[in-house]
Backbone as ProteinMPNN parsed JSONL, in Angstrom:
{"seq_chain_A": "MKEHVNTRPGVILTPRHGGLVMKRLIASAILVTGLGGCIGGHSSSSVSGRYVSDATITRIEPGETSQEWVLAVAGEPTRRTTLSSGNEMWVWEYHRSKSSRGSVFLLFNSSSKTQVDEAAYVEFRDGIVVDAWTD", "coords_chain_A": {"N_chain_A": [[56.262, 58.688, 77.624], [55.451, 61.57, 79.346], [54.954, 64.886, 78.288], [55.852, 68.141, 79.462], [54.79, 71.428, 79.253], [56.579, 74.362, 79.096], [56.345, 77.711, 80.465], [57.269, 79.464, 78.651], [56.708, 80.162, 75.31], [57.042, 77.689, 72.802], [59.042, 76.162, 73.983], [59.716, 73.035, 75.104], [59.791, 70.826, 77.752], [60.872, 67.757, 79.093], [60.516, 65.424, 81.832], [63.039, 64.32, 82.043], [64.788, 66.295, 81.03], [64.428, 68.288, 82.946], [65.584, 67.078, 85.196], [68.255, 66.991, 84.394], [68.9, 69.697, 84.316], [68.674, 70.32, 87.036], [70.714, 68.674, 88.074], [72.956, 69.898, 86.946], [72.81, 72.385, 88.179], [73.245, 71.691, 90.881], [75.815, 70.563, 90.673], [77.253, 72.839, 89.862], [76.936, 74.464, 92.137], [78.339, 72.953, 94.043], [80.895, 73.028, 92.921], [81.507, 75.801, 92.973], [81.422, 76.26, 95.726], [83.502, 74.616, 96.553], [85.687, 75.892, 95.379], [86.244, 78.005, 97.012], [88.336, 77.592, 98.858], [90.432, 77.545, 97.146], [91.031, 79.939, 96.073], [93.039, 82.682, 96.525], [94.666, 85.498, 98.117], [96.963, 88.171, 98.872], [98.335, 91.066, 100.356], [100.874, 93.465, 101.114], [102.566, 96.165, 102.752], [105.411, 98.272, 103.277], [107.787, 100.405, 104.936], [111.069, 101.47, 104.655], [114.223, 102.65, 105.847], [114.938, 106.046, 106.759], [112.246, 107.303, 107.701], [110.177, 110.151, 107.53], [107.203, 111.504, 108.411], [104.476, 113.112, 106.585], [102.895, 114.517, 108.327], [104.691, 115.254, 110.328], [106.383, 116.964, 108.891], [104.576, 119.044, 108.282], [104.296, 120.198, 110.767], [106.556, 121.659, 111.116], [107.703, 124.93, 111.252], [108.749, 127.357, 109.126], [111.236, 129.8, 109.8], [110.804, 129.745, 112.521], [111.059, 127.147, 113.757], [113.553, 125.186, 115.36], [116.829, 123.655, 114.741], [117.43, 121.788, 116.716], [114.891, 120.965, 117.625], [113.862, 119.767, 115.287], [115.719, 117.667, 114.972], [115.178, 116.232, 117.33], [112.524, 115.412, 116.89], [112.373, 114.287, 114.255], [114.586, 112.68, 114.097], [117.94, 111.452, 113.411], [119.248, 112.666, 110.362], [119.566, 111.165, 107.047], [121.564, 112.268, 105.498], [123.63, 115.239, 105.649], [124.123, 118.395, 104.229], [126.06, 121.181, 103.16], [124.954, 124.005, 101.573], [125.589, 126.119, 98.636], [124.783, 128.645, 99.329], [125.384, 128.792, 101.952], [123.547, 127.867, 103.691], [122.252, 125.024, 105.521], [121.361, 121.736, 104.575], [119.253, 119.137, 105.473], [118.575, 115.736, 104.919], [116.274, 113.099, 104.823], [116.112, 109.91, 103.77], [114.036, 107.387, 102.372], [112.353, 104.255, 101.602], [109.443, 103.131, 100.087], [107.575, 100.256, 99.935], [105.376, 98.037, 98.228], [103.654, 95.05, 97.96], [101.788, 92.547, 96.267], [99.801, 89.631, 95.789], [97.976, 87.11, 94.058], [95.906, 84.229, 93.528], [94.345, 81.559, 91.727], [93.671, 78.337, 92.234], [95.592, 76.188, 90.286], [94.88, 77.546, 87.955], [95.492, 80.311, 87.682], [97.989, 82.677, 88.548], [99.375, 85.448, 90.087], [101.557, 88.213, 90.728], [102.786, 91.268, 92.125], [105.135, 93.912, 92.649], [106.019, 96.978, 93.964], [108.285, 99.665, 94.353], [109.058, 102.712, 95.809], [111.195, 105.428, 95.939], [111.645, 107.901, 98.311], [111.928, 111.144, 99.933], [112.518, 113.394, 102.675], [113.036, 116.833, 103.206], [114.818, 119.372, 104.898], [115.716, 122.667, 105.229], [118.123, 124.789, 106.679], [119.036, 127.939, 108.174], [121.392, 129.464, 110.047], [120.693, 127.768, 112.214], [117.918, 127.765, 112.278], [114.842, 126.772, 110.761], [114.431, 127.206, 107.29], [113.027, 126.196, 105.142], [110.879, 123.368, 104.458], [110.084, 120.188, 103.107], [108.644, 117.394, 101.271], [109.303, 114.827, 98.827]], "CA_chain_A": [[56.766, 59.755, 78.413], [54.54, 62.704, 79.298], [55.659, 66.146, 78.102], [55.378, 69.303, 80.214], [55.023, 72.645, 78.485], [57.106, 75.48, 79.876], [55.575, 78.95, 80.281], [57.789, 80.165, 77.471], [56.19, 79.513, 74.1], [57.977, 76.998, 71.917], [60.023, 75.389, 74.733], [59.088, 71.849, 75.678], [60.698, 70.103, 78.639], [60.424, 66.468, 79.619], [61.091, 65.242, 83.159], [64.46, 64.026, 81.9], [65.492, 67.568, 80.887], [64.374, 68.955, 84.248], [66.579, 66.429, 86.05], [69.569, 67.405, 83.922], [69.089, 71.079, 84.771], [68.883, 70.26, 88.482], [72.04, 68.103, 88.3], [73.935, 70.936, 86.602], [72.743, 73.39, 89.242], [73.889, 71.127, 92.066], [77.243, 70.448, 90.367], [77.8, 74.198, 89.881], [76.982, 74.908, 93.535], [79.437, 72.231, 94.692], [82.135, 73.541, 92.354], [81.741, 77.151, 93.492], [81.714, 76.12, 97.15], [84.829, 74.009, 96.659], [86.725, 76.819, 94.942], [86.518, 78.983, 98.054], [89.649, 77.322, 99.421], [91.433, 77.545, 96.086], [91.252, 81.314, 95.653], [93.759, 83.349, 97.602], [95.309, 86.759, 97.824], [97.672, 88.77, 99.993], [99.072, 92.281, 100.035], [101.591, 94.034, 102.248], [103.329, 97.37, 102.457], [106.409, 98.559, 104.3], [108.641, 101.57, 104.742], [112.398, 101.246, 105.215], [115.047, 103.849, 105.805], [114.631, 107.048, 107.789], [110.956, 107.865, 107.29], [109.612, 111.313, 108.215], [105.832, 111.599, 107.898], [103.978, 114.419, 106.15], [102.387, 115.195, 109.529], [105.848, 115.869, 110.988], [106.826, 118.085, 108.051], [103.628, 120.168, 108.405], [104.483, 120.827, 112.087], [107.749, 122.506, 111.049], [107.348, 126.294, 110.85], [109.904, 128.133, 108.673], [111.467, 131.037, 110.543], [110.591, 129.548, 113.958], [111.472, 125.836, 114.27], [115.01, 125.063, 115.496], [117.467, 122.393, 114.362], [117.318, 120.866, 117.848], [113.534, 120.401, 117.62], [113.768, 118.869, 114.127], [116.501, 116.475, 115.288], [114.472, 115.482, 118.374], [111.268, 114.852, 116.37], [112.566, 113.503, 113.028], [115.726, 111.782, 114.227], [119.153, 111.748, 112.646], [119.009, 112.588, 108.91], [120.411, 110.276, 106.253], [122.749, 113.06, 105.147], [123.638, 116.687, 105.881], [124.897, 119.039, 103.173], [126.129, 122.641, 103.195], [124.637, 124.543, 100.249], [126.429, 127.243, 98.206], [124.299, 129.844, 100.028], [125.804, 128.702, 103.342], [122.496, 127.161, 104.436], [122.469, 123.593, 105.703], [120.232, 120.9, 104.139], [119.178, 117.794, 106.038], [117.746, 114.874, 104.076], [115.903, 111.772, 105.333], [115.728, 109.087, 102.615], [113.341, 106.145, 102.726], [111.771, 103.495, 100.492], [108.095, 102.613, 100.344], [107.363, 99.054, 99.117], [104.063, 97.397, 98.3], [103.594, 93.831, 97.158], [100.508, 91.84, 96.323], [99.746, 88.428, 94.955], [96.689, 86.431, 94.059], [95.933, 82.983, 92.767], [93.217, 80.64, 91.634], [94.357, 77.048, 92.189], [95.879, 75.549, 88.994], [94.436, 78.321, 86.799], [96.003, 81.666, 87.566], [98.857, 83.116, 89.631], [99.884, 86.766, 89.74], [102.152, 88.974, 91.82], [103.386, 92.534, 91.726], [105.867, 94.593, 93.703], [106.442, 98.323, 93.594], [109.102, 100.353, 95.353], [109.19, 104.129, 95.515], [112.179, 106.12, 96.769], [111.145, 109.212, 98.701], [112.799, 111.841, 100.876], [112.051, 114.614, 103.34], [114.114, 117.815, 103.189], [114.681, 120.55, 105.757], [116.82, 123.601, 105.008], [118.336, 125.649, 107.846], [119.969, 129.071, 108.145], [121.728, 129.84, 111.426], [120.02, 126.9, 113.172], [116.457, 127.911, 112.193], [114.306, 126.238, 109.504], [114.089, 128.119, 106.201], [112.017, 125.505, 104.322], [110.759, 121.925, 104.694], [109.191, 119.573, 102.128], [108.884, 115.999, 100.891], [109.054, 114.538, 97.396]], "C_chain_A": [[55.86, 60.964, 78.223], [55.351, 63.994, 79.185], [55.007, 67.242, 78.928], [55.733, 70.545, 79.427], [55.475, 73.746, 79.437], [56.25, 76.71, 79.622], [56.093, 79.756, 79.103], [57.3, 79.441, 76.226], [57.313, 78.857, 73.295], [59.015, 76.165, 72.642], [59.3, 74.247, 75.423], [60.129, 71.111, 76.498], [60.073, 68.783, 79.037], [61.012, 66.333, 81.016], [62.588, 64.961, 83.106], [65.275, 65.314, 81.791], [65.524, 68.32, 82.209], [65.401, 68.379, 85.209], [67.99, 66.841, 85.681], [69.887, 68.819, 84.398], [69.405, 71.092, 86.261], [70.272, 69.711, 88.803], [73.13, 69.138, 88.013], [73.975, 72.023, 87.674], [73.475, 72.915, 90.49], [75.396, 71.027, 91.85], [77.914, 71.82, 90.402], [77.939, 74.711, 91.305], [78.136, 74.244, 94.277], [80.779, 72.77, 94.212], [82.473, 74.909, 92.933], [82.101, 77.097, 94.973], [83.113, 75.561, 97.354], [85.949, 74.95, 96.27], [87.077, 77.846, 96.007], [87.888, 78.801, 98.672], [90.757, 77.401, 98.397], [91.736, 78.948, 95.572], [91.932, 82.028, 96.806], [94.375, 84.653, 97.151], [95.949, 87.329, 99.073], [98.326, 90.058, 99.508], [99.749, 92.794, 101.3], [102.31, 95.295, 101.801], [104.297, 97.624, 103.604], [107.184, 99.814, 103.931], [109.98, 101.244, 105.389], [113.237, 102.502, 105.026], [114.625, 104.794, 106.913], [113.4, 107.841, 107.375], [110.565, 109.049, 108.175], [108.24, 111.544, 107.597], [105.495, 113.015, 107.439], [103.466, 115.216, 107.344], [103.528, 115.888, 110.28], [106.312, 117.087, 110.206], [105.887, 119.279, 108.206], [103.725, 120.859, 109.769], [105.69, 121.761, 112.108], [107.349, 123.876, 110.506], [108.605, 127.056, 110.44], [109.996, 129.463, 109.433], [111.322, 130.879, 112.043], [111.179, 128.248, 114.505], [112.997, 125.711, 114.259], [115.512, 123.704, 115.005], [117.32, 121.362, 115.474], [115.95, 120.189, 117.866], [113.394, 119.394, 116.483], [114.519, 117.571, 114.407], [115.783, 115.605, 116.322], [113.235, 114.775, 117.825], [111.5, 113.907, 115.191], [113.709, 112.499, 113.143], [116.88, 112.209, 113.337], [118.87, 111.634, 111.145], [119.952, 111.593, 108.24], [121.693, 110.993, 105.856], [122.518, 114.536, 105.442], [124.567, 117.301, 104.845], [124.905, 120.544, 103.403], [125.944, 123.139, 101.768], [125.544, 125.725, 99.92], [126.025, 128.55, 98.891], [124.788, 129.895, 101.475], [124.758, 128.032, 104.216], [122.838, 125.683, 104.531], [121.197, 122.839, 105.316], [120.351, 119.539, 104.806], [118.206, 116.997, 105.196], [117.535, 113.533, 104.779], [115.392, 110.965, 104.147], [115.074, 107.794, 103.087], [112.724, 105.528, 101.482], [110.419, 102.957, 100.932], [107.876, 101.437, 99.387], [105.954, 98.526, 99.315], [104.102, 96.163, 97.41], [102.228, 93.194, 97.328], [100.587, 90.62, 95.423], [98.363, 87.81, 95.098], [96.779, 85.173, 93.227], [94.578, 82.3, 92.789], [93.855, 79.293, 91.34], [94.386, 76.452, 90.787], [95.458, 76.364, 87.771], [95.211, 79.614, 86.612], [96.87, 81.995, 88.777], [99.464, 84.45, 89.223], [100.52, 87.412, 90.961], [102.72, 90.27, 91.262], [104.085, 93.151, 92.926], [106.285, 95.958, 93.177], [107.269, 98.904, 94.729], [109.284, 101.787, 94.898], [110.213, 104.718, 96.479], [111.66, 107.522, 97.044], [112.119, 109.848, 99.681], [112.067, 113.028, 101.486], [113.258, 115.543, 103.431], [113.792, 118.939, 104.17], [115.936, 121.392, 105.552], [116.887, 124.562, 106.194], [119.263, 126.815, 107.501], [120.158, 129.498, 109.602], [120.905, 129.063, 112.454], [118.502, 126.981, 113.186], [115.995, 127.431, 110.814], [113.971, 127.37, 108.54], [112.954, 127.524, 105.376], [112.024, 124.018, 104.677], [109.753, 121.357, 103.709], [109.534, 118.099, 101.94], [108.709, 115.867, 99.389], [108.669, 113.107, 97.206]], "O_chain_A": [[55.537, 61.343, 77.097], [56.33, 64.175, 79.91], [53.787, 67.281, 79.083], [56.871, 70.692, 78.98], [54.83, 74.019, 80.45], [55.498, 76.741, 78.648], [55.4, 80.649, 78.615], [57.468, 78.227, 76.11], [58.395, 79.422, 73.139], [59.816, 75.505, 71.981], [58.389, 74.461, 76.224], [61.216, 70.805, 76.009], [58.871, 68.71, 79.289], [61.936, 67.072, 81.355], [63.322, 65.324, 84.026], [66.342, 65.419, 82.395], [66.539, 68.924, 82.555], [66.026, 69.126, 85.962], [68.834, 67.021, 86.559], [71.004, 69.102, 84.83], [70.31, 71.802, 86.697], [70.943, 70.218, 89.702], [74.108, 69.238, 88.753], [75.045, 72.518, 88.028], [74.243, 73.67, 91.085], [76.172, 71.367, 92.742], [79.025, 71.951, 90.915], [78.948, 75.326, 91.647], [78.834, 74.897, 95.053], [81.698, 72.948, 95.011], [83.611, 75.146, 93.339], [82.993, 77.817, 95.42], [83.83, 76.005, 98.25], [87.061, 74.821, 96.783], [88.117, 78.497, 95.908], [88.547, 79.793, 98.983], [91.93, 77.327, 98.763], [92.611, 79.12, 94.723], [91.453, 81.984, 97.939], [94.58, 84.885, 95.96], [95.54, 87.02, 100.192], [98.813, 90.128, 98.38], [99.26, 92.585, 102.411], [102.621, 95.468, 100.623], [104.042, 97.246, 104.748], [107.228, 100.225, 102.771], [110.027, 100.796, 106.535], [112.972, 103.312, 104.137], [114.018, 104.372, 107.897], [113.504, 108.911, 106.775], [110.614, 108.966, 109.403], [108.13, 111.756, 106.389], [106.136, 113.985, 107.844], [103.585, 116.441, 107.377], [103.347, 116.986, 110.807], [106.604, 118.129, 110.793], [106.352, 120.418, 108.256], [103.278, 121.998, 109.909], [105.829, 122.57, 113.025], [106.737, 123.979, 109.443], [109.439, 127.374, 111.288], [108.999, 130.144, 109.671], [111.681, 131.793, 112.785], [111.74, 128.241, 115.601], [113.653, 126.078, 113.284], [114.751, 122.746, 114.871], [117.106, 120.182, 115.196], [115.855, 118.983, 118.094], [112.87, 118.298, 116.682], [114.013, 116.489, 114.111], [115.779, 114.38, 116.206], [112.925, 113.66, 118.244], [110.892, 112.838, 115.13], [113.782, 111.559, 112.351], [116.798, 113.199, 112.61], [118.318, 110.63, 110.695], [120.992, 111.229, 108.79], [122.774, 110.405, 105.874], [121.385, 115.017, 105.481], [125.663, 116.796, 104.607], [123.891, 121.123, 103.792], [126.681, 122.746, 100.863], [126.194, 126.275, 100.808], [126.843, 129.461, 99.017], [124.631, 130.912, 102.151], [125.043, 127.666, 105.356], [123.61, 125.156, 103.73], [120.093, 123.244, 105.678], [121.385, 118.875, 104.728], [117.152, 117.495, 104.802], [118.481, 112.913, 105.264], [114.352, 111.296, 103.576], [115.5, 107.188, 104.07], [112.586, 106.181, 100.448], [110.281, 102.398, 102.02], [107.979, 101.599, 98.171], [105.409, 98.562, 100.418], [104.529, 96.225, 96.257], [101.6, 93.289, 98.382], [101.329, 90.584, 94.441], [97.685, 87.967, 96.113], [97.619, 85.059, 92.335], [93.788, 82.442, 93.723], [94.509, 79.125, 90.311], [93.341, 76.236, 90.173], [95.663, 75.911, 86.645], [95.55, 79.971, 85.484], [96.527, 81.636, 89.903], [100.011, 84.57, 88.127], [100.082, 87.191, 92.091], [103.084, 90.357, 90.09], [103.682, 92.943, 94.07], [106.835, 96.074, 92.082], [106.994, 98.67, 95.905], [109.623, 102.046, 93.743], [110.112, 104.531, 97.691], [111.28, 108.244, 96.122], [113.021, 109.187, 100.196], [111.136, 113.583, 100.903], [114.372, 115.095, 103.701], [112.653, 119.396, 104.264], [117.06, 120.907, 105.682], [115.87, 125.08, 106.655], [120.15, 126.696, 106.655], [119.199, 129.847, 110.29], [120.468, 129.632, 113.454], [117.859, 126.337, 114.015], [116.678, 127.658, 109.815], [113.325, 128.352, 108.905], [112.037, 128.233, 104.96], [113.032, 123.478, 105.133], [108.697, 121.948, 103.484], [110.577, 117.625, 102.391], [108.049, 116.69, 98.755], [108.422, 112.679, 96.079]]}, "name": "protein", "num_of_chains": 1, "seq": "MKEHVNTRPGVILTPRHGGLVMKRLIASAILVTGLGGCIGGHSSSSVSGRYVSDATITRIEPGETSQEWVLAVAGEPTRRTTLSSGNEMWVWEYHRSKSSRGSVFLLFNSSSKTQVDEAAYVEFRDGIVVDAWTD"}
């Protein structure tokens, strides 16, 4: 058997070793290509309840915006409360959910779900907005 000297000093390869390296390379390429169908992931998000966007809240101008306008744009609130000051508070409550999952066939499986409760608030005095905010 004839030996071939590699360009790196001290490393000697025979044709048999070269064939083994090539076989491993081909096997690795096939394995990686085959795993493409075995790796998966998915994520989704949703909002439930009476959602009022930040963009809607920023359009509300304290001292100018009326209850009628707020009702027409934001819809019916989840609840209405009369405060000790005599002002009226409208609240829109909603839930923001996000879920995700991922897997590698027969090796790994993971999922997570988060839910955040949020609300938009608008305070009125005599039918005109005093303040508006979200938390």
